[in-house]
Residue, then its C-alpha position, 0 to 999 in steps of 0.5 A: m716826022g715821027h721819032a725815028g724819022m726825027a732820030a734818023t734825020v740827027v745821026r744822019y746829019l751827025r754823021s755828015a757833020g763828021f761826029p763818030t755815032a758808032m764806037e763801041p761805048a768806054p766804061v769811064d770811072a764812076h768814082p773819080r777821086p775829087d780835088l776839093r777839099a771837105v770843111g774839116d770838123d774844127e770849120r763853121a761851113p759859109v751856109s748850112p745844107a738848109d739855108f742850102r736848099a730853100v735859097l737853090g729852091n728858089f731854081a725852078s729846073g726841068v726834071t729828067i730821067i737818065t737811062a742806061p742799057g744794061v751791061d755784062d752780068e747786070p743785063w737789066p737797065a739803069g735809071f734815075a730822077c734826075q733835074s739838074f741837067a743842062s745843055l752844055s755846048l753846040d760845037p760839039p754838041l755836049v750836055t749834063f748832068m750831076v749825080g751824086r757820089s752816093s747814086t747806086s745806078w750811076p755806077r751802072i751808067a759809068r759801065a755803060g758809057v752811054f745814056c740817054v736824058n729822058i725830059l719830063g712832061a706835065e703829067q708824068s711827076g708819077l714816073c718821075r716818082a718811081f725813078a727816085v726810088s732807089g732799090a726798086d725796079k724802076f722800070a716794071g711797066v714802063e714802056h720803053t725803046p731802044a735808042p737809036v745810037t747807044g741803045s739806052p731806053q728810050l722811055a714812051g711819050v717823053p717830049a722830048w729825047i738825048d741819046c748820048r754817050i759819055h763824054a768826060v766825068h768831072t767831080g764837084g763835093d760830094h756830086l759828079i759832073v757827067v759830060g755827055r755827046v749828044e750822039a741822036m734827039g728828038a722832040a714830039g713838039e708838044g705838050d707842056p713840061l714839068l717843072f721842078h720849085k720850092g721842092r715840090f712838081a708844078r707847071l707853066t701857066p699863061n702869062p697875063a696878056 
C-alpha cells in the first residue's frame, strides 16, 4: 500500500472512531505568556547553558522537519528542523514538539493552525541543514505534496509523516510546547532514521551478535 492508500485508510479509521477530520484550522496564540519566572540578575543559575547542552547532548534523538501551509498574505509554506518531537497520547492520538520562542517560522505555523511532522531518514541530513537555516527559501528545490487532511507540506522521500492540527500550546521557559492532534499518518516501512547525538548527526549500527 502506497502513502496515498495508507493515508486514506488512516483517515477512514479516524472518522469511524469519531475524530474530526474536516474542521477548519483555528489559529493559535503564537506567543503565549510564560508562567515560569526567569533567573534574576542577582541570582546564580543552577547550571550553566554550556553544561546543560553538554549533558543533554548525551540523549540521542530523531530528527524531523515541521511544516505548515501558507495562509492569507503569506501563501508560501513554512517549516523548520526539529529534534524535540515525541508521541504523547494514544487516546486521543496526540504528538508534541518544542519550538524556541524566537523562532520566525513558528508564528506562521500558529496562524495556519496545522502542521505536518516529516520524520527524516539516515540519508537526509542535508535536508535537515536546509531547514535549519533562518531566512532562506527552505523549500527551494524540495519536492513535496499536500498532506491529505491539513494540506501541510509532506516532504518526498521521508520514512514517515504525521498530519496534525494544533491542539494546545503551553509555555516552557524560552520554548513553547506544542501539542498536535493526529489527523492522518503514513510510513514507508523501510530505511534507518536520522539521529542527532552530541551535536552531530548519527545513524544506527547493528548490535554485535
